[in-house]
C-alpha positions, 0 to 999 in steps of 0.5 A, a space after each residue: 359420624 360420617 362427614 358427608 353429614 356435616 354438609 348441606 345438601 341440595 341448593 343452587 339451580 339444577 339437582 341436589 348436591 355440594 355447589 363448588 367455590 366461585 370461579 376465580 383470577 377474572 381479567 376482562 378486554 373490551 375492544 369494538 363489538 368485542 368483549 374479552 374474558 378469561 378466568 380460572 375454574 374451581 377445583 373439586 370439592 375434596 375432603 379427606 382425599 373422597 371427591 365430594 363434589 366435581 367440576 363438570 363445566 361452566 356456563 357465562 350467561 350475558 345480559 344487557 340492563 341487569 346482573 343475570 340471577 340464574 344460568 337461565 336469566 340471559 345469553 349463554 354465550 359459553 358452555 366450558 366443559 374443558 378446565 381451565 381452557 380460558 385460563 391463560 387464553 380469552 374468550 370472545 364475545 362478539 357481536 356487541 354494541 359499542 358503548 353499552 354495559 353487558 352484564 356477565 355471570 359465571 355458574 360452575 356446575 358439578 356432574 350431579 348438575 349442581 350450580 354454583 351462584 355466586 357474586 364473586 362470579 359477577 363482572 361488567 363490560 362496556 365495549 369500545 373501539 380504542 383509539 390509536 396512538 399519536 404520532 411521533 417525529 414530526 417536522 415540517 421544513 421547506 422543501 422549495 419554491 411553494 414547497 413543505 416537507 413534512 415528516 412523521 412517523 405513524 403510531 404502532 400498527 396495533 394496540 395490543 394488551 396481554 396478548 389481545 390485538 384490540 386495535 390495528 391502524 390503517 391510515 394516518 390524515 394530514 390536513 395542511 391549513 392556514 391561519 390554524 390547525 384542522 380539528 379533524 380529517 375532514 376540515 374544508 377550509 384545508 390547503 391540503 390533505 394527504 391520505 398515508 396508508 402506508 404505515 411509516 411512509 413518510 418516517 424518512 422520505 417526506 410528504 412534499 406539499 406543492 403549490 404553497 406560498 412562500 414565506 408562509 406558516 402553514 398549521 399541520 395536523 395529523 389524524 391517526 385512524 383505526 381500522 375501526 373508524 375511530 380518529 385520533 385528534 389528540 393536540 399532540 400531534 400538530 406542528 407548524 411549518 413554513 413554505 420556501 426554498 430551501 437554504 444552500 448553506 455554502 457556496 461551493 469551492 474546489 475541493 482538491 488540487 489540480 495539477 497541470 498534465 498536459 490535457 484540459 482539466 475541470 475541477 471538482 467542487 466542494 459542497 456541490 450538489 447537483 440537484 440543488 444547482 447548476 454548474 458552468 464551467 470551462 475546461 482549461 489546459 494550462 496553470 492558473 486561476 479561473 472562474 466558475 459559476 454556480 446558480 440554485 435550482 428553482 428550489 433553492 436560494 443562497 443563505 443570503 436569500 438570493 438566488 442570482 449566480 455567485 463566481 468561484 475561483 479555481 485553480 491549476 498549479 504548475 507541475 513540479 518540474 524536473 532537469 535532467 542532463 545528459 552525460 552527467 560527468 564529462 572528460 575532456 582530452 587531446 580527443 575531445 577538448 570539447 563536449 555538449 550537455 543535453 538538458 531535458 526538462 518539461 515545460 519552456 523555463 529558460 534554461 542557464 548553466 555557470 561554469 564554477 571554474 573558468 580557468 579550466 571550461 567555459 560554456 554556452 546555451 543553445 536551446 537546451 544544448 550546453 557546450 563545454 569548452 576546455 580553456 588552453 587544455 587546462 587539466 583538472 576537475 570542476 563542476 557546471 550548473 544547470 539551472 531551469 527557471 519557473 516556466 508557464 506550467 511548471 515550477 523551477 526544478 532543483 538545480 543539477 551538476 555537470 562534473 568536468 574531468 579534464 585530462 589532458 595527458 601529463 608527461 609524469 605518467 603516475 599524475 595521469 588518471 587510469 582512464 587517461 592512460 588507457 586513452 593514450 594506450 586505446 591510441 597507440 601513443 604510450 611510448 609518445 608521452 612515458 617511458 618503460 619504468 615510469 610508474 603510477 601508484 595503487 593502493 590495493 585493499 581486501 583479502 587475496 586468498 588468505 591475506 588480507 592487504 589494507 591500504 597498501 600502496 605500490 607502484 604499477 610500472 610499464 615493462 613495455 610497449 606494443 608488446 608482442 603485440 602480434 600475439 597478445 593484442 595491439 595497443 597495451 601498454 603492459 604493466 608489473 607489480 609493483 616497486 615501493 620506495 624504487 624497489 621492486 617487490 614482491 606480494 608475500 604471504 605469512 608462509 613465504 618459502 614453506 610449503 601451502 595452507 589454505 589460501 595460500 600464494 603457491 602455484 598449485 595446492 599440491 605439488 603439481 604442475 598438471 595443467 600448467 599455467 591454464 589450470 593453475 590454483 595460482 591463475 584462477 584463484 589466487 590471480 581471480 582469472 575465472 572471473 573479469 575485473 568489471 566482475 572480479 571472484 572474491 578474495 582474488 587480487 583482481 578484487 582487491 585491485 582499486 575499481 579505476 585500475 579495473 576498469 581499464 584493464 584490458 585482457 591479453 593473449 598469453 602462451 604457456 605450456 598448459 600440459 606439462 606433467 613432466 612430458 617434457 618440450 612438446 610444442 602442442 603443449 604451448 597453448 594460449 589463456 586470455 588473463 587479465 592478471 598474469 605471471 610473467 614467463 621465464 623467457 619474458 624475464 630472462 630472455 632465454 630459456 633454461 628450464 620452461 618448455 623449449 617451444 615458449 619462447 617462439 611464442 613469448 618476447 622477453 620484456 623491454 623492461 628487463 632486457 634494458 637490463 634493470 635488476 630481476 632481484 626483488 624484494 618482500 612487500 612487507 620487509 623491503 630489506 629481504 629479497 624474495 624468490 618470486 614466481 614465474 608462470 613456466 613450469 618446469 618442461 621435464 618434471 611433474 611437479 614444479 614451476 619457474 621462479 626468479 632467484 634472490 639473485 635475479 637468475 632462473 630457478 624452480 621450485 616445487 608447485 605447492 610452496 608459497 613465493 612472491 607475486 609479480 603480476 603483469 596487467 596491461 591497460 
């Protein structure tokens, strides 16, 4: 038996056939003059994979007063022929009257025009305009003389439900009253009324109400209004506030330290707001304490509710004092028994000076100049303490001291500083104070070639005054190193009396005298004449000398055979070099020529020390009981590989240039 025979035929309005099920998922929303609805259309009627009834559309019929009883009983508001067209979006029935109950019924129909009539397809809806939400963030605070500042945040711009905009904010009316709240935006007793059509215009920037009475409490009501004209009169939209001048909580004070700078200055003040008060202050230049006054503007008052000006102290501090003295070291001697010290300090602080040893120097002050006077040519070292007191605009600086070296000449050479010795030499008076052979102790420290000297105390001794001055230079005292315990000694290294090994005291690093004294390894590297005493060559004897000696060393012009290389006695070979440390020549020691170029002696002179008959025998600095050969700068004239030396018995001698022998260099101060 066919399945279809189990179902009734006909029924419903329209042509005969099977009815579809009712619509489902009916959802409604209302707004001003509108009803929104969405629904799900029924499925086709399918049995055993056979379609018995096929959906063709859905009618929605509206009627006022009662529910439609058929598709023709009322107004068809939509005939939807797209299945589930309004399942996820709303159909809007507009042009309705707010407050009226409307009756609606769906009539799904098939392709055979069979309409479903089912109570599940019915619903009612009453259009109404929604009321906008409440305002929030309300405040009403004093804003000045007769003023009140009002802030609020308007409600949401729209009322949205399930994607539908049901209402839109249009404005908020603010009503300010005395004695109580307004109940409508049109209150005739309002002290002030304002309509804001820009949403949240006063959420941050307040609405300032003017013309009010200070100290009076005002009642503020907010009325949000929709574009449909619906007014929110909720009592939650209310607040009170008092009109009055605004309070300046803190009197300004100086915010940063000012220090005297020589120009007029005015301070900056913390808590100073140009919108709230006016400032009266006069710039000042000098350090001190001064007054400023602050007067509240019309809309403000102090925390004590007064409006008169308040006086505030402000200060310019003294600048830090400074003190400098020039020179910082004073040397007094025979030529300069007095000296002046210039004091530089800002401001007008009083200058005082005190000698720490009035047995050596006394002091006096005139203006900013200190005069230092030696007492009875007394030698010694002391200090002068210089003080400056606080002045009008500067604090007292730290004291300064000036070192005084009173260096009057002693006839004992070793009691004089090298600076004094140089001063005497500069004046050409050395031989009026000292004698040839007098000694001055120095200490050698440092690496010379491959040999390190550590605190070697050795005496330099005078070998001549004004020696060969027309050729070698005026105003020079010539010295030689050195003596230990009264014995003449030479500096020796570990390779003494052996051939060259790296850094030893040889004339050259190989057996050659080519280039003579000028180009020798001894002159340039070991003694260090490629540089100067103020910028000594590293690992040279010059660098190992004490700084006070190097500071006074004078250059000397020496004449020597600077060609050699076995060329014999050639006058053209004898040329000048400028030396600070040199080895003596054969003629300068022996007073006669034996092996040197015979033309050297035409430019040289025997040193007075040796001319006077002093011994030429030298000993080793590290073994003063052992004699030593010591090098001279003269090359053996008819040999290409030897230089002159002094024998262990003091006689003239020569040997290979690459051999290590003792050094007894000369220098001048």
